[in-house]
C-alpha positions in Angstrom: -0.9 -32.2 -8.1 1.8 -34.6 -6.7 4.5 -36.3 -9.0 5.9 -39.8 -8.3 9.6 -39.8 -9.3 10.4 -42.5 -7.4 11.0 -44.6 -10.7 14.3 -42.6 -11.5 18.1 -44.0 -9.9 19.6 -40.5 -8.9 23.0 -42.0 -10.3 22.2 -42.2 -13.1 18.9 -40.6 -14.6 18.7 -36.8 -14.5 15.9 -35.2 -13.9 14.4 -31.6 -15.7 12.6 -29.2 -13.6 10.6 -26.8 -15.8 9.7 -25.1 -12.0 10.7 -26.1 -8.9 8.9 -25.6 -5.7 7.4 -21.8 -6.5 7.4 -18.7 -3.6 4.5 -16.5 -4.6 3.0 -13.7 -2.6 6.6 -11.9 -1.4 6.1 -8.7 -0.3 8.9 -6.9 -1.8 8.2 -3.8 0.2 9.7 -5.0 2.7 13.1 -6.4 3.1 14.4 -10.3 4.1 15.0 -13.7 2.8 11.9 -16.0 1.4 12.8 -20.0 1.1 11.7 -20.6 -3.0 12.2 -24.1 -2.2 14.5 -27.0 -0.5 16.7 -29.1 -3.0 15.2 -32.8 -3.6 17.5 -35.1 -0.8 18.1 -37.3 -2.8 18.4 -36.6 -6.9 21.9 -35.7 -6.7 22.6 -31.8 -7.5 20.4 -29.2 -8.4 22.2 -27.0 -11.6 20.1 -23.4 -12.3 19.7 -22.2 -15.5 16.7 -19.8 -14.9 16.0 -17.0 -12.0 12.1 -15.9 -13.0 11.3 -12.9 -10.8 7.1 -12.2 -11.1 5.0 -9.2 -10.5 2.4 -10.6 -9.3 0.3 -7.2 -8.1 1.1 -3.5 -8.1 -0.2 -0.1 -6.9 1.2 3.5 -6.2 5.3 2.3 -7.5 7.6 4.9 -6.3 10.9 3.0 -6.7 11.6 -0.7 -7.6 13.4 -3.3 -5.4 16.7 -4.9 -5.2 15.9 -8.8 -5.4 19.2 -11.3 -5.3 18.3 -15.6 -5.1 21.1 -18.1 -3.7 22.1 -20.0 -1.0 24.9 -18.4 0.8 23.7 -16.2 3.6 23.7 -13.7 5.0 22.9 -12.2 1.0 21.6 -15.2 -0.8 23.0 -13.6 -4.0 25.1 -16.4 -5.3 22.8 -17.3 -7.5 21.2 -14.3 -9.5 23.3 -11.0 -7.7 21.1 -8.0 -6.2 19.4 -6.4 -9.3 17.4 -4.0 -8.9 13.6 -4.4 -10.3 13.4 -1.4 -12.5 11.5 -2.9 -15.1 8.9 -4.2 -13.4 6.0 -2.1 -13.1 2.7 -3.7 -14.2 1.1 -6.7 -13.1 2.1 -10.1 -14.9 5.4 -8.2 -16.1 8.6 -10.6 -15.2 12.2 -10.5 -15.0 14.6 -13.4 -16.6 17.9 -14.0 -15.4 19.3 -16.6 -17.7 22.3 -18.6 -15.6 25.1 -17.8 -19.3 28.1 -17.5 -16.7 29.6 -19.7 -13.7 26.3 -20.4 -10.9 26.5 -22.6 -8.0 25.6 -26.1 -8.4 23.3 -26.7 -5.1 23.7 -29.6 -3.1 21.2 -32.2 -1.4 18.5 -30.7 1.0 19.6 -27.1 0.3 17.4 -23.9 1.0 17.4 -21.5 -2.5 16.1 -18.5 -0.9 15.2 -15.0 -2.6 16.6 -11.8 -0.9 14.8 -8.3 -1.3 17.6 -6.7 0.4 16.2 -3.1 -0.6 12.4 -2.8 -0.4 9.8 -1.2 -3.3 8.2 2.2 -2.1 4.8 1.3 -3.4 1.0 0.6 -2.0 1.3 -3.1 -3.2 4.6 -4.9 -4.5 3.9 -8.6 -4.8 6.7 -10.9 -6.3 6.8 -14.8 -7.4 10.2 -16.1 -7.4 10.6 -19.3 -9.8 14.0 -21.3 -9.8 14.3 -23.6 -13.0 17.1 -26.4 -13.4 17.9 -29.8 -13.3 19.1 -32.6 -10.8 21.9 -34.3 -12.0 
């Protein structure tokens, strides 16, 4: 569903985002980076407050992956540091990382990426990444 945001004035209005362009179907058996979303070009800075990693599908799990989220290439770990997903063992389980300490705001038109730095050992291990926050 499209959302028309043209009525907002970037310098005076704050836009709360319940969930940004969530990226699904990340094969977390494979080391690599996936863009979760690119921040809007005209709404000021984006302030992330929560990262949620959802385990969409899993089978034959031996070891879980290590995942991070950020904007700082090549590590992509300045929003959520590299975290082993050891508690995600069943489909629809999720890991929520509340940003309770100092975290960077993100400039307009910047890609926020999910990085799998250590792949899962499993037949299937598919995740979705969500970054939740506000534009100010």
